[in-house]
N, C-alpha and C positions, 0 to 999 in steps of 0.2 A: 785642591779639593780636600775636604775634611776626611779623616780616616776613621771617624767614630761618631756615634750618635747615642742619645738616650731614648729609652722606650719603656713599654709596659707589657707584661705577658698577658695575653688575652685567653689562651687555652690551647688545647690540642685537638687534632683531627687527622684524617687520612686523605691522601691525594694519589692519583695515578700520574706517574711520570710519562714522558714522551715515549719511553721504551716499553710502557705497559706494566711497570712494577708498581705495586701498592706500597706506599711508604708512610710512616707515621711522621707528622710534621707539627710544629708549634707556630702559632700565629702571634705576632708581636706588633703592637702599635708603636711604630718608630717615628718620633718627631711629630710635628716640626719643633726644633729646639732653637732657642734664642741665645746668641752669643752675649754673655753678660760681661765678660772681661777678656782681654788679650794679654797674656803673660809674656813679657819681653825679657831677653837675656840681660840687658843693661840694668834693669830695675829688679827683676825677680830671679835672675840667675838661671832661668830655664825658659823654654818655649812651650806654651800650652794655651788652650782656649777653655774658658769656663762656660759650660752650657747649662741652661735651665729648661726643664720640661714640666708641663702640666700646671696650669694656673691654680692658685689658691686664694682664699679671701685675705683682704688686707688686715682684718682684725686678728687673724691668726699669724701675722708676721711681726717680728720685733722691729724696733725703729732702726737699728743699724743695718739690718738686711733690707728694709724698705728703702733706705737711702741709696743703697747700691742698685736696687732695681730701678729707682727713679732716674739715676744717672744715665741709663740707656733707654729711658721711656718704655720700660717693660712692666707688665703685670707681675706680681710676686709669683715665684715658681715653687712648686712642691719638691721637686727633685733636682739637685744641683751637683754637678760633677765636673772634674777637669779631664780634658783629653790632650795628651801630649801630641805635638805636631813637629814635623821636620822643618817647616818653613812657615812664617807668619804672613806670607804674601797672599792677599785676597781675603784676609780675615779682618772684620771691623766689628766693634761692639754695636749691638743692636741688630745685626744681620741674622737671618734664619738659615738653619741647615735642615734639609729634608731627606727623606728616605732614598731619593734618587742617587745618592752617593754610592749605593750598592747596585749590583747587577746580577741578573739570574745566572746561576752556575758558579758564582764566586764563593769564597769561604770567609767566615767571620768567627771571631772569638767573642763569647758572651759571658759577662760577669754579673752575678746575682747573689742573693742571700738564700741559702738552702732552707727548707722547711724545718722548723724546730720540732724536736721529738721529745724534749724533756729529759729526765734522768733515765738512762737505760743501762742494762747489764752488759757484761762483756761480750756475750754471744751475739747480741743484736748490734752493739756498737762497733765491735772489732772482728766479727765473724769467727769467734772461737768455735772449735769443733765440739766442745763439751767434754765432760768427764765420763766415767763408767756408767753404763746403762743398766747393769744388773749386779748380781752377787751382793745384794744388800747395800749398795752404794746409795747415799742420799746427797750426793755432791754433783748432780747432773749439770747444773748451769752456774755453779759457784766459781769463785776465783780460786786458782790453784796456788802454787808457790809464787811469791813475788820477790824472792831474793834469798841468797844464802845467809847463814847465820854468822860464821866467822869472818868471811870476806865476801863482799865489801861491807857487810853489816849495815846495810841501808837499802832503800828502794831506789834504783837508778832513775834518773830523770827520763821522762818520756815513756815509762813503762805503761803498757795498755791496761787500763783499769775501768771499772764502771764509772759513769759520770754523765754530764750533760752532752746530748747529741744533737747535731744540727744547728740551725740559726747561725751560720758562719759564711764567710765570703767564699764563693766557689766560682771557678773559671772553667768553662767548657770550650775547648779549642777545635778549630777546623770543622765547623758546622756548615754544611752546604746550603746555599740560598736556592730555594726551590721556586719562589715567586716574589716579585716586587710590585706592589700596587701603589703607584704614586698618587692616585686620586683619593684613596682612603688612608694613605700613610701606613700601609700594612707591609710587614716583612714576614715571609713564610720560610722557615728553616727546617731542615731535615733533622729529626730526632727530638730530644727533650732539652729543656733549659732549666737551670735551678730556680727554685722559688714556687710560691703558690700563684694562682691566678690573680691578676691585678698588682703583682709585685713589680718593682722597678728594676730595670736592667741597663747595663752599659754594653752597647754593641760596637765593636771596632773591627777593622779589617784584620784578617788573620795574619799573624806574624810568621807562621811556618809554611802556610800554603798560600801562594800568590797567584796561581793559575786558575783554570776553569775546570769544573768537574766534567768527567767523561760521560755525559748523559744527554748529549745533544742529538739532532736528527741523524747524523752520520752513524753514531753508535746504535741508535734504534734501528736503522736500516740494516746494519750488519747483523744485529740480533735476529731480525725477521728473516734474513737470508739463511742464517744458520738453522732456524726452526723449520723453514720450508725444506731444506736439505735433509733434515732429520725425519720429516714426515714421509719423504719419498722412499726411505728405507735404503738398505745396502744395494749396491749395483749388482746386476745379474752376473753370474760367473761366466767367464769366456769358454767357448767350446774347445774341446781337446783337439789338437791337430791330428789330421788323418795320417795313418801310417802308410 
């Protein structure tokens, strides 16, 4: 079974869990994706499958790419990425991968491109606390010292400075899967994912969390029992023994 799929961010909303909690969720259109190529160790030195998502016009596709799509009898795809796999068994060029590879309660890692913010100052870009607010200071949001004079007599690499913010690759790990709709190819995950609406995403099985979230019927029943016990109030005090 594939451990990843390509998709597109639809937007955010809110849902109630089985335990009655209101959570913020992100709706993702996940697949179906066409396997465009199978990378083999003998030829490519590693194992992976190349996936394509969302059709585009042929006139917007160059001839080399169009030749690759025609090899597997596929329409040209707008978003193409590779997914590493542990085994190539069951993967064939031209096959489709759908959202049913995920299950409710599981965890996923999502890779996307963050929203671009343009050129920003240090306070917004790096969360600086700012300079003096009074006593005649006019240096509220400006850059302070960026290095000593005698040593090292330079600005060290990686020093936080104003500059371009956003529009970079971001990975959010261990997002819980709230719902999987196989009919509409929708994946609903808890929390937010990088990027604007209609931006492309790579969704893969979580590398750090492989179990199931503790939000099933058993946990909901335990929570309801605890709330019922709290409503009854403390137990009545026992009567004092007679002397």
